[in-house]
N, C-alpha and C positions, 0 to 999 in steps of 0.2 A: 331517289327523291327527284332529281332533275328529269329523269325519264318520265315520271308521272306528270310533271309540269309541262313537258314537251307535248305529251299526248293531249292534254287539255287546252293548251294554248295554240295548237297547230291550226285550229279552225279560224282563228282570228288573226294570225300572223304568218308571214312567210319566214320560216325558221331555217337558218344555216348553222350547223353544228360542227365545230372544230374540236376533234377529240382523237385520242389514240385508239379508242375502241368504243363501240356502242352496241347495245343489245336490247331486246324487248321493246323496240319502237317500230311502228309501222313505217317502212322506208318511203312510202308514198306521201307521208306527212312532213318530211324534213328533207333538207339537202345536206348530206353528210360529207364533210371534208376530212379525210383521214390524215392524221399526223403520225408519222412513223415512230416506233418505240425503240429506245436505246437499251440494249441489254447491259447488265452490270448492276452496280449499287444504285439504290433508289435515288440518291442525291444526284448522280450523273443524269439519270433519266429525267428528273425534275427540271434540272437546268436546261437540258436539251429541249424538253417540252415547252418551257417558258419562251425560249428563243424561237423554236420552230413554229409555234402557233402564231406568234407575232409576224414572222416572216411570211407565212402562208396567207394571212389576212392582208398584209401589205401588198403581196403579189396580186391578190384578187381585186383589191381596190384599184390597182393600176390597170386592171381589165374592166373597169367601170362597174364593179359590183359594190354597191353602197349599202351601208347598214344604218337604219334609223336608231337602233338601240343596240349597244354591245353589253351583254350580260355575262357575268362570270360567277360560277358557284365556288367562290373562294378566291384566293390571291393567285390567279392564273395568268393575269396580264396587267399591264399598267394603264391601259386606255379604256377600261370598262366604264360604262355609264352607271351600271348597277352591279353590286357585289353582295352575294349572300354571305353572311358571317357564320362560318361553321365552327371554327376553333380560333381562339385568340391565343396564339402561341406565346406571346409575351407573358401572359398570366400562367399558362401551362408550365413553361420553363421555370418561372419563379417558384412554382410549387414543387418541381422535381429537381431543383438545383442540386440538392445533396446527393441524389441518386446519380447525377451526371458527373460526379467527381471520381477520378480514377482511383483514389485511395479507398473508396467505399465499394469497389468492385474487384472481382477476381481478375488476375492478369489475363486469363484466357478470354475474358469478355472485353478487353480494351479495344480491339479493332472495331467491334460492333459499337462500343461506346463512343469511339472517336467519330464514327460515321454519324451517329445520332446527334452529337454535339455540332458537327459541321452542318448537318441538314437543318437543325433548328436555327442555327445562326443565319443561314441563307434564307430560310422562310421568314424569319423575323425582319430581315432586311427588306424583303419585298412587302411584308405586312406594313412596315412603316411607310413605305412609298405609296401604297394603295390606300390604307385607312386614313392617312393624314391629308389626303387630297380632297379639298372641300367640294369640288365638283362631282366627286364620285358618290352616288347614292348607296349608302350601306343599308342592307335589309337584314333584319334580325329574324331568327326563328323563335326566339324567346326573349322576353324583356330583360332577363338577368344579365345579358351580354352588354347592355347599355352602360352599366357602371364601369366595366373594364375598358370599354372604348373611351369613356371620359378620362379614366385614370391614365391610360397609356398613350392615347392618341388625340386627346383634347377634342373629341367629337361630342360637343355639349348640346347639340340640337336634338330635338325629338325625332327618333328614327322609326320608320314603319316596322311593325312586327307581323310577319307572315308565318304562322305556325304551319308545320308540315301536315299533310293529310294521311289518311289511312285507307287502304283498299278493303272495304268491309265485305266485299264478295270473296276475298281470300282469307282475311283474318277475322274469324268469328268463332263463337263457342261451338257451333254445330260442326264446323270443319275440324276443330280440335278434338271433339268427341269421336268423330268418324275415323280420324287418323291415329288416335291414341294407342290402341292395342298394337297395331302394326308397327308404329314408330318405336314403342318401348321394346317390342320383340326384336326388331331389326337392330336397335342400339344396345341390346342386351341389358336393359334396365329392368331389374326384377320388381314385381309388384310391391314387395315389402320395402323398397327403397324410396326415399324422397329426393327427387331430382331437381337441382337448381340449374338454371341456364344463364349463360352470359354469351352475347353475340357481339362481335366487333373486331376491329383491328387496332393496332397500337395498344396491346393488352396492359401495359403499365399504366397508360392513361385511363384505360377502362376500369382500373382498380383491381386487377387480378392479384397483386401481392397481398392486399388487405383481405381479399376473398379467400385466398389460400390459408391465411392466418385464422380466419373465421371458421373454415372447415376443420382446422386443427383443434380449435376450441370446442367443436361439436363432435369430436371423434367418438363420443359415447352414444351418438345417435346414428341411425342408418341413412346418412345424408351423402349424396354424391353431387359432383359439380361437372356439368358439361360445358366446355368452352369451345365456341364455334368461331373460326376466323382464319385468316391467311398468315398470321404472324408465326414466326419460328418459335416453338415452345421451349427451345433450348435454354434460354436464360432462366426459366422458371423450374426446369427439371431438377437441378441440384437441391433447391429448397423443398420441392415435393418429395424427393427421395430422403432427404434429411429428416423429414417429419413422417416418413412412411405413409404417404398419402397416394401412392401410385395407383391403387385400386379405386380411389375416391375422386380423383381429378383426371378427367379425360379430355383430350384435345381432338376436335372433330373438324373436318373440312367444310367450307361453305357449300351450300347447295341452293339452287334457284328457288326451290319450294321450301323456304325457311320455315313455313308454317308446320312442316314435318317435325322440326325441333321443338317448336312451341307445344306441339301435341304431346311430345314425350316428357315435357317438364311439368313440375308441380308448382314452381314459382320462378320468377325472373329476378335476377339480382344484378344491378349495375352501379357499383360504387365509383363512378367516374371522378377523376381528379379535375378534368376540364372537358366539358362536352356541351357544345352549343345547343344541341337538342337531344340526341339519343333516340333515334327512330325505333330501334328494336323494342325499347321499353313500351312505347305507345302501341306497337303491334301486339306485344304480349298482352297488354291491357285489353285490347279489342278481342283477343282470344279467350279472355276470362281468367288469365293468370294473375295471381297477386304479385305485385311488383314492389321491390325495395330498390330505391334509386337515390343517388347523391343529389344534394341541393345544388351541386355544381353542374348538373345536367339540365338543359333547358326544359326537358319533358317534365321536370318536377313542378313546373308551373301548371300542369294539368291536374296535379294530384292534391287532394286534401288529406293531410297526414292522418292515418288511422281510419279513414273512411273508405277510400278507393286505392290505397297504397301506403307505403311507408317512405319517409324522406330522411336520409342521413345528413345531419348538419356537417359532420366531419367524415369524409369518405375513407380516411386512413384509420379510423377507430374500429379495429377488428372486433373488439369486445362488444360494442354496441351493435355492430353488424350481426355478430353471432346471436345476440339476444333477440334481434328482430326475426332472424331465420328460425330460431328455436320456438318463438311464439307461433309462427305459422305451422311448424311441424306438430306442435303439441295441441293445437286448437283447430280442429278441422272445420268447426263452425265459423271461426274467424277467417280462415282461409277461403271458405266458400263465399262469405259475405263480402270480403275485400274483392274477390274475383268478379262477383255480380256487379258490384258498384263500379268496378273498373270498366266493364263493358259499357255501362250507361254513360260514363264520362267520355270514353273513346268515341262513342257514336256521334258526338258533336263535331268531330274533325274529319273532313272528307277532302279528297284531292281537288274536287270541283271548286269547293270553297277556297282552298289554298291558292289554286291557279287564278281564280277571280281576283283575289287580293293582290297577287303579284302583278297581274295585268294592270290593276289600278296604279301601281307604282310606275310601270312603264308609261302609262298615259300621262302621268305627271311629268316624267322626263321629257316626253315628246312635246308637251305644252311649254316647258321651259325653253326647249330648243327652238320651237316655233317663234316664241316671243323674242328670243335673242336674234333670230334671223330678221324679224320685222324691224327691230330697233338697231340692228347692226352692232350689237354688243356681245360680250362673252356670256354664255349661259350662266344663270345664277347658281350659287352653291346649292347643293342638295339641302333640303329642309324637311 
């Protein structure tokens, strides 16, 4: 997402990027400041990254490099002028609190569980510091996040909504049709099987437990689940084995041409517990896949239930999820109609439009700063 914004904003702004890695960006369009990566648990690297990027920018400021606007895609620093809200961890942790209790997990999973609990606690600490700061302009990718920000962080003002875009040169029905045979052959998906797809990391948050339960409910049908992401599948393997679903649930590595996976699938399913947008769902729609998505995912704001997709009010309700999947499997006309309508809906969202709307937010910040300079006052709170 950020890469696409960079590409479209680079003609109007001089952009300096502080990151541990970057790819798929024309290096002539940005100035890249690499931050080293710390090996080991994710928590340690996150803490290192938070300190190191602050230090690097402080060092560069001492060398007379000034920034008109500091933008962060998430809670990556305390001095950002604008922050895009991707996940509100306070709400996510509230929803998974029971799963985070040691008594509800096998002893072998306790080290991983301890890491998750510590990581979430640290992230929520920074979330409070960043989201409660009135001078920080919060940018939503979907309106549904506004209620949680009011609830947890007293951000009661009207916040700008900048929906993410879709690269329609990559994600479209023609590409899906062209790649489909090769993709299914390569992934060993038989023509007689109905393939569901889930793409993302933090698979618990993406709703994989409920999805596994739904697959178990549908064991009388030739339905398989392809799970694409970097997460360790280990925590889910015991449940999959217990339900004898080893041949139905497959974990696959990420690849840059993610459209390859969309081509192999018959439907996209994303029962997220908390997902500010859920970009893969909108990409799947652009490819012509029928989508089943949680109401807790921002991309649900694109969908009219029953017309161009299905929305789950309760992402943990495996039976309702199974019913929605069954309806797509058993009614090919419904599947085709939902897919066609999804393409029409997705066509309204482009990266050019998204970048233009984000640029308007930056211009408002610059105007507030200019006014403060003229009057010799502190910049007004974001509004």
